[in-house]
N, C-alpha and C positions, 0 to 999 in steps of 0.2 A: 513839169513833173507835178503830179497831184499830191495832195497833202498826205493821204494814206501811204503811198509808196515812200514818200520822204520820211515819215515817222517810222515806218517799218525798217527802213535802211538805217536810220540813226539808232533805233533801239537795238538792232542786231549788232551794229558796230560797238555800241557801248557795252553790251553784254559780253561780247567776245573779248574786249579790252579788259574788263574787270575780271573775267575768268582767268585770263593770262596772268594778271597781277597776283591773284590769289594763289595760283599754282607756284609762282616763283617764291612767294613767302613760305609756303608749305614745304618746299624742298628743304629748307633749313630748319624750320621750327618742329617738324615731325621727327627729327633725328636727334633727340635730346639725350637719350641714354645709350650706353655702349653695348647693349645686349648683342654680343657676338659680332660687333662691328669694328673691332680693333681698337677700341678705346673704352675707358672706364667711366669718365666724367664728361658729360656734354655741357654746352653753354648755350642758354637761350638769351633773349634780349637783356635780361636783368637778373639771371640766376644760374648757378651751377646745378646740374642735374646728375646724380642726386646731390643734395646740399651736404650731406654727411656720407662719407665713404669709409668702409672698414677694409683695412689692408693688413697683411702680415709683414713682419720684419723681413727685409730683403726683397719685398715685392716692388716692382716698377709700376707706377700708376701713370696712365696716359689720359691727358685731357685733350678734347677736340672741340674746336670752335664750330658749333653746329648752328650758329645764327648768321645773320647778315651783317653784324656789326663787329668791329675789332674788340678784342678782350685781352686782358693780361691774367697771368697766374702769379700772384705776389704774396709770398709768405709774410706774416706779421712776426717780426723777430722776437717780440716779447710773448708770443703765443705759440711757440714751438719748444720742444724739449731743449734744455741747455746744451746737451751733448750733440744735438742734431745739426746736420749741415743745412745752411740756409738754401732756399730754392726760390727761383723766380724765372718766368719766361724771359728769355734774353740773356740768361746766365749771369745775372748781377750778383755780387757778393754780399749785398745788404739791402734792407728794405728801402732806406732813403735813396740809395743809388738807383734802384728799380723805379721808384716813384719819380725821381728827378728825370730819368731817361724818358719815361712816358710823357711827361709834361714838356720836355724840351724838344723831343723829336719822335714821339710815339714809339720809343724804344721798348722792346719787349712785347710789343703788340702781336697778337695772333690774328691774322686775317681769317675770313671764313674758310673752313675746311682744314686749316693748319692744326698741327698737334704740338703738344709739349709733354715731356715725360720726366719723371723724377723717381729715383729709387730710395725708399725709406729704410734706413739701416738702424734706426733707434725707435724703440717702442714709445708711445705717448700720443698726445693729441696735438694736431697741427692745424692752426687756423690760417686761412689765406683769403685774399680778396682779388677782385678785378678792379684795378685802380680807376679806370674811367667810369665804372658803374657802382662803386662802393657806396656812394650816397643814395643810390636806389636800392641798396640792400644786397648787393652781389657779394656774398660772403660764403665760403665753404669750409668744410672741416674734414680732415683725414684722421681716423682713429687707427693707430697701428698697434697691433698686439703680437 
């Protein structure tokens, strides 16, 4: 095989391979917001989208993992209204239980394309995190009026 044919074949194979990788990543990352997609809050690699979401009392908010990594939705107990029900993916009754479950067995994790929902019955501001990505700044807020 001559050198030009070899280089052309290698270049074509490399281009096709990289194009395939890019399209796999884009399937998840382009789908960050819930505009008419059946969810309200998307998740990219290190952020909730949108970071702040406004809801009405009685509204059910749906999160969807739109990335290729596992995520959690974990409310911060000291940053939700006193009368409000605690919420976390996995159905845990408290923040520490949710955090421990993630670290012990990846409990409460949402795999790519999975959803979690919670109905907000009390007005106020709710802050929540993704436990595996909180150090990277993955923090969200729900403002319920």
